[in-house]
C-alpha positions in Angstrom: 0.0 0.0 0.0 1.3 3.5 -0.9 1.3 6.1 1.8 0.5 9.7 0.5 1.2 12.9 2.4 -1.0 15.9 1.8 -4.6 16.8 2.0 -7.4 14.7 0.4 -10.7 16.5 -0.2 -14.2 15.2 -1.0 -14.9 15.8 -4.7 -16.6 19.2 -5.1 -16.0 20.4 -1.5 -16.0 24.1 -1.3 -13.2 25.2 1.0 -15.2 28.2 2.3 -16.3 27.6 5.8 -19.8 28.4 6.9 -18.8 29.5 10.4 -15.7 30.8 12.1 -13.6 28.3 14.0 -12.6 28.5 17.6 -9.4 26.9 18.9 -10.1 24.4 21.6 -8.2 22.9 24.5 -9.1 19.8 26.5 -11.8 18.7 24.1 -11.7 15.2 22.9 -14.1 13.1 20.9 -14.7 9.4 21.4 -16.5 6.6 19.5 -17.5 3.1 20.4 -13.9 1.9 20.4 -12.5 4.6 22.6 -10.8 7.9 21.8 -11.3 9.1 18.2 -9.0 12.1 18.5 -8.3 15.5 19.9 -10.5 18.4 18.7 -8.1 21.2 17.5 -10.8 23.7 16.5 -14.6 23.7 16.5 -17.5 25.6 14.9 -21.2 25.1 14.9 -20.9 23.3 11.6 -17.8 21.1 12.0 -14.4 20.5 13.6 -10.8 19.6 12.9 -9.5 16.6 14.7 -6.0 15.2 15.1 -5.7 11.4 15.3 -2.7 9.5 16.4 -2.0 6.0 15.1 -3.6 4.1 12.3 -6.9 5.4 11.1 -9.4 3.9 8.7 -11.4 7.1 8.4 -11.6 8.2 4.8 -13.1 11.2 3.0 -16.8 10.6 2.7 -17.1 8.3 5.8 -19.8 9.1 8.3 -19.0 8.6 12.0 -20.9 8.8 15.3 -18.9 10.5 18.0 -19.3 12.0 21.4 -17.6 15.3 22.2 -16.3 15.3 25.8 -15.5 18.6 27.6 -15.4 18.5 31.4 -18.7 16.9 32.4 -20.4 17.8 29.2 -21.1 15.1 26.6 -22.5 15.9 23.2 -23.3 13.1 20.8 -22.8 14.0 17.1 -22.9 12.5 13.6 -20.3 13.8 11.3 -18.9 13.3 7.8 -15.2 13.3 6.9 -14.8 16.1 4.3 -11.0 16.2 4.2 -8.1 14.2 5.5 -4.4 15.3 5.7 -1.6 12.9 6.6 0.7 14.9 8.9 3.2 12.1 9.4 3.4 8.3 9.3 0.9 7.7 12.1 -0.7 11.2 12.5 -3.7 12.6 10.6 -5.8 15.7 10.6 -9.5 15.2 9.7 -12.0 17.8 8.8 -15.5 16.8 9.9 -18.8 18.4 9.1 -21.7 17.8 11.5 -24.8 16.1 10.1 -28.4 16.6 11.4 -27.7 18.2 14.7 -30.8 18.6 16.9 -31.4 21.8 18.9 -30.0 20.4 22.2 -26.7 19.4 20.5 -26.5 22.8 18.7 -26.9 24.6 22.1 -24.3 22.4 23.7 -21.8 23.0 20.9 -22.5 26.8 21.2 -21.7 26.5 24.9 -18.5 24.7 24.2 -17.5 27.3 21.6 -18.2 30.2 24.0 -16.3 28.5 26.8 -13.3 27.9 24.4 -13.4 31.5 23.5 -12.8 32.4 27.1 -16.4 33.1 28.2 -18.1 30.8 30.7 -21.5 29.3 30.0 -23.0 31.6 32.7 -21.5 34.7 31.1 -23.1 33.7 27.8 -26.6 33.6 29.2 
C-alpha cells in the first residue's frame, strides 16, 4: 500500500467555511472503540480533529462521535470532508456535522463560548 502525504478532499467540496472556528483545549471526541482524537478547532458546523496511530477514516465516511469537555457530553454525527496525513501515524481530519438537533446545537455553542474564554454563565 502506498502512503501519501498531503490533503485529500471530497470531490466538489467548497473550501469556504460556513462558520468561524474556535481553537479548543481539553476537548476530545470518542467513538464506540475509545478515543477518536483531539479536537483542535470547532465551529457550529464542524471541527478539525488530530488522530494518532492508524486510522481507517476516509473522505466521505460518516462517524458517530461523542464530544467530551469537562462533564459535558455531546453526541454528534459527522462526515469526513477532508483528511491530511501529517506524518506516518498522525492525521488531521475535517469533519462536518450532520443533522444536529437543537440540544446538540446549544451544547456546541456553549463549548465554543467557553473555548473563546467566556463561561457558560457569562453567555446567558
